N, C-alpha and C positions, 0 to 999 in steps of 0.2 A: 593472622588474620585474628584483629579485636574487636570484640562485640561489646557497645556500650549501649545499656540498657539505661532509662531515665522513668524515677518512677515517682511520681508526686499525687496528690489525694488533695482534693478539693475540699472546704467544708465551708457552708451556705447555711449561716444562723435565720431567723424569719428577728427582723428586726421591733423591740416591743416600743410602741408610741407612744407618747402621752397626752391627755386631752389636748394642751396647748399647741403640740406637732399638729394634731391633726386639725384642730381650726386654721391653723397657715394655710393649712395643704389645700385645707376647702376653701381658703379664702382665694386663694392664690388658682387654683381651678375655675373657682368659678370669675375673678377676675379676665383669666385667661379665654374662657368663653363669653366672656363682654366682647374683649378687644377685637376674639375672629370676628363677632357676628357682625360686627362694626367694618370691622373691615370688607367682609364680604355683603354687606348692603353698601358703602361705596363701590366698593369694585361690582356690580349690579347695576347700582345709575352713574357709571360712566359708560 
């Protein structure tokens, strides 16, 4: 009888974002929200 055991660890580091990445992410979120709102209004219109 053979017992094989695998041990591993996962390390998660918080990513440091700089000001440019944060501004880009905020702009993308804003555009996504606007597009989603536009889709919802068109869908409700039909």
